Phi, psi and omega in degrees: 000134181285137177238171180299330182284339179260341179288145180292152176277138174262122181245114176263116184265118181045053176295151187263303188262136176301324179301321181290324177296317178297319178294325177294319178299319178297314179297320179300310184294328174304327185256006178082017176263133187233348184259110182246132175238134183245129178255109175044061178300136188303317186264017177082174181207137005286167186223119183297326180295328178294319180298316181297325183275351185282345176051049176097359180264034182299332180298325178294318180291321180298326182268357183299142180251142184254134181227150180280333184219161175298319179306315181291324184291333183249008188306322185268003184269150179264330186219126185225136174249146180244120179277121177199150178270352184236129180287349176059036176058034177244148174281103187213135176293140179243130181234154175277168176303322180293316177295320179298317181299318179299316181291322180297317178294318181296316180295317180297324179295337178269005179088013180270148176264129186239160178206162178232127179268135174234133184274178180293158186302317186278314191248347184075202181285148176284157179303326182285345178281326187298315181298338181284350180265157179279332180200164177265133175258115182246127179268114188283076176265186181304116182297338179277349177205084187261012182285121178243141170296148183304314181293328176297317180297316179297319181295317181297317179291317179297321180294319178298319179296317181293319180297327182294341178064209183248011179288126183265129180292161182288330182266101177231160181290124178265119183242013179065029179085357178262130182288148170302151180300146173285166182294328178290327177292321176294319180300314181295323177296316180297319179299319179298314178296316181301316178297318180294320179293319179296316180295330181273001177081020181294320182275101182272348181221121178293335179292324182270349186301316181304315181289326178294318180292323177298317180295320179294318179298317180298321179297314180296318180296321183293338180293337178061049185290151170275172178301318180294320179295324176297316179298320178297318181295322174303315180297323178298315180297316179299317181295322182285327184263338183072015181243147173286141180287147179256347176250119184249146177298147177282000000 
């Protein structure tokens, strides 16, 4: 039986309209999803318009958690998918809602906390949000008209997750009983690496640094490290630089 602790978290990044947040809450509850996280909603929070549009899903809104950044919203999660129609020139695995649902159930069965990122109504997710996810979730709609309402996207992903049930596939990631690193552990590792690279003169152009750091973050994220592997990588950086790290895992 699916519980709140095994169901994926829905993360709305900078949503604009309260009505859309309320409609997302309604779609979530239709599919048995109850944990909603909001990253810097444009019109503030709480929002009366969201309550009116939720059509009885007020419990989801009442329990919604507010975060200042995407990084903070996913810090405690082990596995995150980013919904977007564009890969943003990054080497990133792309999965369908059905494939995503299978993986979310499998990860949850291993005791991992999972989440799905949804971007703002107009622009979707920011380029800096994508590297923080493990894979891109792409909804295969009409390529000539791929615009989805925010609540529609949440409903399609939620419905795929619900249909998948609790059956765990035979092919799951074997980690020897060690959980994959949480997003905050990956974040801290990247900051440690970034500091070491900056001190060593790796970034020769400040104009190119943002794109270089996104690619490096994406590479580290794609490695799918365990908690122990992250600690080992910290040690590698310290050994190579001869400096004590200033960013420590939480």
